[in-house]
C-alpha atoms as an extended CHARMM CRD file, in Angstrom:
* protein
*
       223  EXT
         1         1  MET       CA            156.6850000000      111.3010000000      132.7450000000  PROA      1               0.0000000000
         2         2  GLY       CA            158.6500000000      108.2180000000      133.2960000000  PROA      2               0.0000000000
         3         3  VAL       CA            162.1850000000      107.4590000000      132.1980000000  PROA      3               0.0000000000
         4         4  VAL       CA            161.4540000000      104.0790000000      130.4590000000  PROA      4               0.0000000000
         5         5  PRO       CA            158.9000000000      104.1130000000      127.6500000000  PROA      5               0.0000000000
         6         6  GLN       CA            155.5860000000      102.5970000000      127.8610000000  PROA      6               0.0000000000
         7         7  THR       CA            155.2600000000      100.4000000000      124.8780000000  PROA      7               0.0000000000
         8         8  ILE       CA            156.7650000000       96.8150000000      125.0550000000  PROA      8               0.0000000000
         9         9  ASN       CA            159.2960000000       97.3480000000      122.1810000000  PROA      9               0.0000000000
        10        10  GLY       CA            160.1830000000      100.8940000000      123.5320000000  PROA      10              0.0000000000
        11        11  LYS       CA            161.0320000000       99.1970000000      126.9220000000  PROA      11              0.0000000000
        12        12  ILE       CA            163.3420000000       96.6320000000      125.2790000000  PROA      12              0.0000000000
        13        13  GLN       CA            165.1050000000       99.3280000000      123.1470000000  PROA      13              0.0000000000
        14        14  PHE       CA            165.7660000000      101.5170000000      126.1320000000  PROA      14              0.0000000000
        15        15  PHE       CA            167.5980000000       98.9260000000      127.9540000000  PROA      15              0.0000000000
        16        16  GLU       CA            169.1920000000       97.5370000000      124.9800000000  PROA      16              0.0000000000
        17        17  THR       CA            170.6650000000      101.1350000000      124.3850000000  PROA      17              0.0000000000
        18        18  HSD       CA            171.5760000000      101.7440000000      128.0240000000  PROA      18              0.0000000000
        19        19  LEU       CA            173.0400000000       98.6160000000      128.9770000000  PROA      19              0.0000000000
        20        20  PRO       CA            176.3230000000       99.0930000000      127.0590000000  PROA      20              0.0000000000
        21        21  VAL       CA            176.7750000000      102.2980000000      128.6880000000  PROA      21              0.0000000000
        22        22  TRP       CA            176.1740000000      100.9410000000      132.2960000000  PROA      22              0.0000000000
        23        23  ALA       CA            178.4690000000       98.0660000000      131.5620000000  PROA      23              0.0000000000
        24        24  LYS       CA            181.4890000000      100.3210000000      131.0700000000  PROA      24              0.0000000000
        25        25  ASP       CA            181.8780000000      101.0550000000      134.5390000000  PROA      25              0.0000000000
        26        26  PRO       CA            179.0210000000       99.6490000000      136.6980000000  PROA      26              0.0000000000
        27        27  ALA       CA            180.7560000000      101.0070000000      140.1590000000  PROA      27              0.0000000000
        28        28  ALA       CA            180.6290000000      104.3590000000      138.8430000000  PROA      28              0.0000000000
        29        29  ILE       CA            176.8840000000      104.4050000000      138.5210000000  PROA      29              0.0000000000
        30        30  GLY       CA            176.3140000000      102.5330000000      141.8100000000  PROA      30              0.0000000000
        31        31  LEU       CA            175.5450000000       99.0520000000      139.9980000000  PROA      31              0.0000000000
        32        32  THR       CA            177.4720000000       95.7540000000      140.1310000000  PROA      32              0.0000000000
        33        33  PRO       CA            178.8210000000       93.6050000000      137.4270000000  PROA      33              0.0000000000
        34        34  ALA       CA            176.2700000000       90.8680000000      138.6750000000  PROA      34              0.0000000000
        35        35  GLN       CA            173.2910000000       93.2220000000      138.1130000000  PROA      35              0.0000000000
        36        36  ILE       CA            174.7440000000       93.9740000000      134.4510000000  PROA      36              0.0000000000
        37        37  LEU       CA            175.0310000000       90.3750000000      133.8160000000  PROA      37              0.0000000000
        38        38  THR       CA            171.2630000000       89.8740000000      135.0450000000  PROA      38              0.0000000000
        39        39  MET       CA            169.9780000000       92.6030000000      133.2700000000  PROA      39              0.0000000000
        40        40  THR       CA            171.6810000000       91.4930000000      130.1210000000  PROA      40              0.0000000000
        41        41  ASN       CA            170.0780000000       88.1680000000      130.1140000000  PROA      41              0.0000000000
        42        42  ASP       CA            166.6830000000       89.6620000000      130.9280000000  PROA      42              0.0000000000
        43        43  VAL       CA            166.8950000000       92.1050000000      127.8170000000  PROA      43              0.0000000000
        44        44  ALA       CA            167.9470000000       89.2010000000      125.6070000000  PROA      44              0.0000000000
        45        45  GLN       CA            165.2610000000       87.0440000000      126.9330000000  PROA      45              0.0000000000
        46        46  ALA       CA            162.6070000000       89.8610000000      126.3500000000  PROA      46              0.0000000000
        47        47  ARG       CA            163.8790000000       90.6350000000      123.0260000000  PROA      47              0.0000000000
        48        48  ALA       CA            163.8350000000       86.9840000000      121.8050000000  PROA      48              0.0000000000
        49        49  ASP       CA            160.1080000000       86.6450000000      123.1230000000  PROA      49              0.0000000000
        50        50  TYR       CA            159.1350000000       89.8620000000      121.5310000000  PROA      50              0.0000000000
        51        51  ASP       CA            160.6090000000       88.8730000000      118.0910000000  PROA      51              0.0000000000
        52        52  ALA       CA            158.9250000000       85.3630000000      118.4940000000  PROA      52              0.0000000000
        53        53  ALA       CA            155.4690000000       86.8860000000      119.1650000000  PROA      53              0.0000000000
        54        54  GLN       CA            155.9060000000       89.4970000000      116.2620000000  PROA      54              0.0000000000
        55        55  ALA       CA            156.6710000000       86.5600000000      114.0650000000  PROA      55              0.0000000000
        56        56  GLY       CA            153.7110000000       84.5620000000      115.5350000000  PROA      56              0.0000000000
        57        57  ARG       CA            151.3000000000       87.2950000000      114.9350000000  PROA      57              0.0000000000
        58        58  SER       CA            152.4940000000       87.4490000000      111.2480000000  PROA      58              0.0000000000
        59        59  THR       CA            151.9040000000       83.9180000000      110.8950000000  PROA      59              0.0000000000
        60        60  ALA       CA            148.5700000000       83.8430000000      112.5990000000  PROA      60              0.0000000000
        61        61  LYS       CA            147.5340000000       86.7720000000      110.2700000000  PROA      61              0.0000000000
        62        62  ALA       CA            148.6030000000       84.8470000000      107.2550000000  PROA      62              0.0000000000
        63        63  LEU       CA            146.7670000000       81.7220000000      108.5670000000  PROA      63              0.0000000000
        64        64  THR       CA            143.7520000000       83.4370000000      109.1970000000  PROA      64              0.0000000000
        65        65  GLN       CA            143.5260000000       85.1180000000      105.8260000000  PROA      65              0.0000000000
        66        66  ALA       CA            144.2620000000       81.7270000000      104.1860000000  PROA      66              0.0000000000
        67        67  GLN       CA            141.4560000000       79.9320000000      106.2370000000  PROA      67              0.0000000000
        68        68  ASN       CA            139.1900000000       82.8830000000      105.4910000000  PROA      68              0.0000000000
        69        69  ASP       CA            139.7210000000       82.5260000000      101.6830000000  PROA      69              0.0000000000
        70        70  SER       CA            139.5710000000       78.8600000000      101.6700000000  PROA      70              0.0000000000
        71        71  VAL       CA            136.0940000000       78.9540000000      103.7800000000  PROA      71              0.0000000000
        72        72  SER       CA            134.8530000000       81.6340000000      101.0260000000  PROA      72              0.0000000000
        73        73  VAL       CA            135.6300000000       79.3260000000       98.1550000000  PROA      73              0.0000000000
        74        74  MET       CA            134.2570000000       76.3420000000       99.9790000000  PROA      74              0.0000000000
        75        75  ALA       CA            131.0330000000       78.2480000000      100.7060000000  PROA      75              0.0000000000
        76        76  ASP       CA            130.4830000000       80.0460000000       97.4480000000  PROA      76              0.0000000000
        77        77  PHE       CA            130.8450000000       76.4030000000       95.5660000000  PROA      77              0.0000000000
        78        78  GLY       CA            128.6820000000       74.5810000000       98.1720000000  PROA      78              0.0000000000
        79        79  GLY       CA            126.2000000000       77.3360000000       97.6470000000  PROA      79              0.0000000000
        80        80  ASP       CA            126.1790000000       76.6670000000       94.1070000000  PROA      80              0.0000000000
        81        81  LEU       CA            125.7340000000       72.7370000000       94.7810000000  PROA      81              0.0000000000
        82        82  ILE       CA            122.6020000000       73.5270000000       96.9450000000  PROA      82              0.0000000000
        83        83  LYS       CA            120.9700000000       75.4980000000       94.1290000000  PROA      83              0.0000000000
        84        84  THR       CA            121.6160000000       72.5660000000       91.6710000000  PROA      84              0.0000000000
        85        85  ILE       CA            120.1330000000       70.1710000000       94.0000000000  PROA      85              0.0000000000
        86        86  ARG       CA            116.7740000000       72.6270000000       94.5660000000  PROA      86              0.0000000000
        87        87  ALA       CA            116.7060000000       73.0220000000       90.8410000000  PROA      87              0.0000000000
        88        88  PHE       CA            116.7480000000       69.4110000000       90.4250000000  PROA      88              0.0000000000
        89        89  ALA       CA            113.9810000000       68.9550000000       92.9400000000  PROA      89              0.0000000000
        90        90  GLU       CA            111.9140000000       71.5840000000       91.1680000000  PROA      90              0.0000000000
        91        91  THR       CA            112.6610000000       70.1690000000       87.6980000000  PROA      91              0.0000000000
        92        92  THR       CA            111.6770000000       66.5200000000       88.7840000000  PROA      92              0.0000000000
        93        93  ASN       CA            108.8430000000       67.6940000000       91.0670000000  PROA      93              0.0000000000
        94        94  ASP       CA            110.3820000000       65.3800000000       93.7570000000  PROA      94              0.0000000000
        95        95  THR       CA            110.3320000000       66.8370000000       97.2470000000  PROA      95              0.0000000000
        96        96  GLY       CA            112.1200000000       63.6710000000       98.3430000000  PROA      96              0.0000000000
        97        97  VAL       CA            115.2100000000       65.0700000000       96.9700000000  PROA      97              0.0000000000
        98        98  TYR       CA            115.3910000000       67.5400000000       99.9820000000  PROA      98              0.0000000000
        99        99  VAL       CA            114.9990000000       64.5910000000      102.2460000000  PROA      99              0.0000000000
       100       100  LEU       CA            117.8920000000       62.5970000000      100.5790000000  PROA      100             0.0000000000
       101       101  ALA       CA            119.8740000000       65.7830000000      100.4830000000  PROA      101             0.0000000000
       102       102  GLU       CA            119.1000000000       66.6630000000      104.1360000000  PROA      102             0.0000000000
       103       103  ILE       CA            118.3940000000       70.2490000000      103.1140000000  PROA      103             0.0000000000
       104       104  PRO       CA            115.1940000000       72.0900000000      103.7940000000  PROA      104             0.0000000000
       105       105  ALA       CA            112.7480000000       72.6400000000      100.9570000000  PROA      105             0.0000000000
       106       106  PRO       CA            111.9960000000       76.1130000000      100.1330000000  PROA      106             0.0000000000
       107       107  ALA       CA            109.3800000000       77.7290000000      102.1350000000  PROA      107             0.0000000000
       108       108  PRO       CA            106.1580000000       78.5130000000      100.2280000000  PROA      108             0.0000000000
       109       109  PRO       CA            105.9050000000       82.3460000000       99.4540000000  PROA      109             0.0000000000
       110       110  THR       CA            103.8940000000       84.3830000000      101.9710000000  PROA      110             0.0000000000
       111       111  PRO       CA            101.0510000000       86.4760000000      100.3190000000  PROA      111             0.0000000000
       112       112  LEU       CA            101.5830000000       90.1060000000      100.6930000000  PROA      112             0.0000000000
       113       113  GLY       CA             97.7230000000       90.6760000000      101.4850000000  PROA      113             0.0000000000
       114       114  PRO       CA             96.0210000000       93.7760000000      100.4910000000  PROA      114             0.0000000000
       115       115  PRO       CA             97.9500000000       97.1530000000      100.1860000000  PROA      115             0.0000000000
       116       116  ALA       CA             97.8340000000      100.1720000000      102.7780000000  PROA      116             0.0000000000
       117       117  THR       CA             95.1760000000      102.7610000000      101.9540000000  PROA      117             0.0000000000
       118       118  PRO       CA             96.5490000000      105.6340000000       99.9050000000  PROA      118             0.0000000000
       119       119  THR       CA             97.2250000000      108.9010000000      101.6440000000  PROA      119             0.0000000000
       120       120  ASP       CA             97.6750000000      112.5270000000      101.1620000000  PROA      120             0.0000000000
       121       121  LEU       CA             95.3030000000      112.7730000000       97.9860000000  PROA      121             0.0000000000
       122       122  ALA       CA             95.4880000000      116.1910000000       96.6870000000  PROA      122             0.0000000000
       123       123  ALA       CA             93.9780000000      117.5200000000       93.6130000000  PROA      123             0.0000000000
       124       124  ASN       CA             95.1120000000      120.5790000000       91.1480000000  PROA      124             0.0000000000
       125       125  LEU       CA             92.9200000000      122.0390000000       88.5920000000  PROA      125             0.0000000000
       126       126  ASN       CA             94.9420000000      123.5810000000       85.5660000000  PROA      126             0.0000000000
       127       127  THR       CA             93.9020000000      126.2190000000       83.1070000000  PROA      127             0.0000000000
       128       128  ALA       CA             92.8590000000      123.6800000000       80.5730000000  PROA      128             0.0000000000
       129       129  GLY       CA             90.1380000000      122.3780000000       82.8920000000  PROA      129             0.0000000000
       130       130  GLU       CA             92.1580000000      119.1000000000       83.8540000000  PROA      130             0.0000000000
       131       131  ILE       CA             92.5190000000      117.9140000000       87.2950000000  PROA      131             0.0000000000
       132       132  THR       CA             95.7150000000      116.3150000000       88.3800000000  PROA      132             0.0000000000
       133       133  LEU       CA             95.6180000000      113.8170000000       91.3520000000  PROA      133             0.0000000000
       134       134  LYS       CA             98.5150000000      113.0270000000       93.4300000000  PROA      134             0.0000000000
       135       135  TRP       CA             98.9320000000      110.6030000000       96.5900000000  PROA      135             0.0000000000
       136       136  ALA       CA            101.0500000000      108.5670000000       98.7250000000  PROA      136             0.0000000000
       137       137  GLY       CA            101.0370000000      104.8550000000       98.6720000000  PROA      137             0.0000000000
       138       138  THR       CA            103.1040000000      101.6380000000       98.3090000000  PROA      138             0.0000000000
       139       139  ARG       CA            103.9690000000      100.0900000000       94.9570000000  PROA      139             0.0000000000
       140       140  ALA       CA            105.1370000000       96.7990000000       96.5780000000  PROA      140             0.0000000000
       141       141  GLY       CA            103.9390000000       93.5840000000       94.9290000000  PROA      141             0.0000000000
       142       142  GLY       CA            102.9260000000       95.1580000000       91.7060000000  PROA      142             0.0000000000
       143       143  THR       CA            100.4070000000       97.5300000000       93.2730000000  PROA      143             0.0000000000
       144       144  SER       CA             98.2160000000       99.7340000000       91.0070000000  PROA      144             0.0000000000
       145       145  PHE       CA             95.5350000000      102.4220000000       92.0330000000  PROA      145             0.0000000000
       146       146  ALA       CA             91.9360000000      102.6550000000       90.8790000000  PROA      146             0.0000000000
       147       147  ILE       CA             90.8270000000      106.3680000000       90.6080000000  PROA      147             0.0000000000
       148       148  GLU       CA             86.8910000000      106.9630000000       91.4600000000  PROA      148             0.0000000000
       149       149  ARG       CA             84.8730000000      110.2320000000       90.9300000000  PROA      149             0.0000000000
       150       150  SER       CA             81.6590000000      111.3940000000       92.1640000000  PROA      150             0.0000000000
       151       151  THR       CA             79.8210000000      114.4990000000       91.3920000000  PROA      151             0.0000000000
       152       152  THR       CA             77.4080000000      114.2920000000       94.4950000000  PROA      152             0.0000000000
       153       153  GLY       CA             79.7700000000      114.5590000000       97.2350000000  PROA      153             0.0000000000
       154       154  ASN       CA             82.0670000000      112.1540000000       99.2630000000  PROA      154             0.0000000000
       155       155  THR       CA             78.9520000000      109.7940000000       99.8080000000  PROA      155             0.0000000000
       156       156  GLY       CA             78.9950000000      108.6080000000       96.2150000000  PROA      156             0.0000000000
       157       157  PRO       CA             77.6380000000      107.0820000000       94.1180000000  PROA      157             0.0000000000
       158       158  TRP       CA             81.3570000000      106.6610000000       92.8050000000  PROA      158             0.0000000000
       159       159  THR       CA             82.4480000000      106.0380000000       89.1200000000  PROA      159             0.0000000000
       160       160  LEU       CA             85.8070000000      104.2980000000       88.2610000000  PROA      160             0.0000000000
       161       161  ILE       CA             87.3770000000      106.7820000000       85.8070000000  PROA      161             0.0000000000
       162       162  GLY       CA             90.9100000000      105.0300000000       85.5570000000  PROA      162             0.0000000000
       163       163  THR       CA             93.8550000000      103.2660000000       86.8390000000  PROA      163             0.0000000000
       164       164  SER       CA             97.3110000000      104.0470000000       87.5600000000  PROA      164             0.0000000000
       165       165  GLU       CA            100.6600000000      102.3580000000       87.9660000000  PROA      165             0.0000000000
       166       166  GLU       CA            101.9790000000      105.6470000000       89.4020000000  PROA      166             0.0000000000
       167       167  ARG       CA            100.8940000000      107.6750000000       92.4930000000  PROA      167             0.0000000000
       168       168  SER       CA             99.1940000000      110.2910000000       90.0490000000  PROA      168             0.0000000000
       169       169  PHE       CA             96.3830000000      110.6010000000       87.5490000000  PROA      169             0.0000000000
       170       170  THR       CA             94.9270000000      113.3440000000       85.3420000000  PROA      170             0.0000000000
       171       171  ASP       CA             91.3390000000      113.5590000000       84.7440000000  PROA      171             0.0000000000
       172       172  THR       CA             91.1670000000      114.9900000000       81.1650000000  PROA      172             0.0000000000
       173       173  VAL       CA             87.2350000000      114.5480000000       80.8440000000  PROA      173             0.0000000000
       174       174  VAL       CA             85.9640000000      116.5470000000       83.7950000000  PROA      174             0.0000000000
       175       175  PRO       CA             82.2050000000      116.7210000000       83.7270000000  PROA      175             0.0000000000
       176       176  ARG       CA             80.6480000000      120.2550000000       83.0550000000  PROA      176             0.0000000000
       177       177  GLY       CA             77.8740000000      121.9850000000       84.6000000000  PROA      177             0.0000000000
       178       178  VAL       CA             78.3780000000      120.4140000000       87.9610000000  PROA      178             0.0000000000
       179       179  ASP       CA             79.1200000000      122.4430000000       91.1950000000  PROA      179             0.0000000000
       180       180  ALA       CA             81.8790000000      119.9320000000       92.3090000000  PROA      180             0.0000000000
       181       181  VAL       CA             83.8010000000      116.6380000000       91.8140000000  PROA      181             0.0000000000
       182       182  THR       CA             85.1280000000      114.5150000000       94.4200000000  PROA      182             0.0000000000
       183       183  TYR       CA             87.8320000000      111.7800000000       94.0160000000  PROA      183             0.0000000000
       184       184  ARG       CA             89.0220000000      108.8260000000       95.8610000000  PROA      184             0.0000000000
       185       185  VAL       CA             91.8420000000      106.1950000000       95.1970000000  PROA      185             0.0000000000
       186       186  ILE       CA             91.7710000000      102.7130000000       96.0790000000  PROA      186             0.0000000000
       187       187  ALA       CA             95.1400000000      100.3880000000       96.1300000000  PROA      187             0.0000000000
       188       188  SER       CA             94.7900000000       96.8910000000       94.5670000000  PROA      188             0.0000000000
       189       189  ARG       CA             97.3100000000       93.8100000000       93.9320000000  PROA      189             0.0000000000
       190       190  ALA       CA             97.0550000000       90.0650000000       93.9170000000  PROA      190             0.0000000000
       191       191  GLY       CA             96.2860000000       89.9650000000       97.7320000000  PROA      191             0.0000000000
       192       192  GLY       CA             93.3530000000       92.1060000000       97.6150000000  PROA      192             0.0000000000
       193       193  SER       CA             92.3640000000       95.9530000000       97.7820000000  PROA      193             0.0000000000
       194       194  SER       CA             92.6410000000       98.5470000000      100.1550000000  PROA      194             0.0000000000
       195       195  ALA       CA             89.9970000000      100.6550000000      101.7510000000  PROA      195             0.0000000000
       196       196  PRO       CA             89.3020000000      103.9180000000       99.7680000000  PROA      196             0.0000000000
       197       197  SER       CA             91.4670000000      106.7980000000      100.4670000000  PROA      197             0.0000000000
       198       198  ALA       CA             89.9800000000      110.0480000000      101.9990000000  PROA      198             0.0000000000
       199       199  SER       CA             88.4070000000      111.8350000000       99.4680000000  PROA      199             0.0000000000
       200       200  VAL       CA             89.3180000000      115.1750000000       97.8580000000  PROA      200             0.0000000000
       201       201  ALA       CA             86.8060000000      117.6700000000       96.4210000000  PROA      201             0.0000000000
       202       202  VAL       CA             87.2890000000      120.3930000000       93.7390000000  PROA      202             0.0000000000
       203       203  LEU       CA             84.4100000000      123.0310000000       93.8360000000  PROA      203             0.0000000000
       204       204  PHE       CA             83.8130000000      125.0780000000       90.8540000000  PROA      204             0.0000000000
       205       205  GLY       CA             82.9050000000      128.7040000000       91.9550000000  PROA      205             0.0000000000
       206       206  ASN       CA             84.5130000000      132.2870000000       92.0180000000  PROA      206             0.0000000000
       207       207  SER       CA             86.9000000000      131.6080000000       94.9460000000  PROA      207             0.0000000000
       208       208  ASN       CA             90.4040000000      130.7480000000       94.3040000000  PROA      208             0.0000000000
       209       209  THR       CA             91.5340000000      129.6050000000       97.6690000000  PROA      209             0.0000000000
       210       210  ALA       CA             92.3650000000      126.2110000000       99.1570000000  PROA      210             0.0000000000
       211       211  GLY       CA             91.6940000000      124.7750000000      102.7020000000  PROA      211             0.0000000000
       212       212  GLU       CA             89.9560000000      121.7810000000      104.5790000000  PROA      212             0.0000000000
       213       213  SER       CA             86.2220000000      121.0280000000      104.5280000000  PROA      213             0.0000000000
       214       214  SER       CA             84.4900000000      120.5150000000      108.0240000000  PROA      214             0.0000000000
       215       215  SER       CA             84.2520000000      116.9250000000      107.4650000000  PROA      215             0.0000000000
       216       216  GLY       CA             88.0900000000      116.7250000000      107.1420000000  PROA      216             0.0000000000
       217       217  GLU       CA             88.2080000000      115.7830000000      103.5200000000  PROA      217             0.0000000000
       218       218  GLY       CA             90.3980000000      117.5390000000      101.1110000000  PROA      218             0.0000000000
       219       219  LEU       CA             88.8880000000      120.5270000000       99.5560000000  PROA      219             0.0000000000
       220       220  THR       CA             90.0580000000      122.6220000000       96.5110000000  PROA      220             0.0000000000
       221       221  LEU       CA             88.2360000000      125.7460000000       95.4080000000  PROA      221             0.0000000000
       222       222  ALA       CA             88.5750000000      126.4060000000       91.7540000000  PROA      222             0.0000000000
       223       223  ALA       CA             87.5070000000      129.9230000000       89.8480000000  PROA      223             0.0000000000
């Protein structure tokens, strides 16, 4: 470990503390009065420059904060003026306002297009004979879901039995006297409709297990 500290202020303080001791009798420690004088001047200069630098940093910090505050105020008010200009252009239906103000006109909204196809469709038959469907899918852009049912398998024909704003639906009027019902879901919004989801079937029989059919469609067996 060195004798002199490593920090700038630590170095200055070290020599400020030791110089008065060394100056009492320089010859006794192998130094000369001239060396003490030179070191005294060096320490004084170092202290003055250090203090000036510290003051400069404080001033710079204060000036930087003042700069940031004034720029923020300017930008906020300027943003409000731009909003006012755009509102005036819309109210007067005059796109020339943007030219005069030398600001870009708002870009036309980009159509969202059709939503993604719903996935992970699953069916659950409860003791009341109702079938609850749940699936994954986007709700962006006001997407809603159409639920279709078939009693003749996943090739249809399909009957629309309802729509939902949520990612679930309960079929409360399940057909009687059929071997199975099959469901699929289609997502729709202003930009169009998705492809139908993979279907899920509920089979009515004596088994009470669940699995996957050989075609890969969802399959629920109900007692």
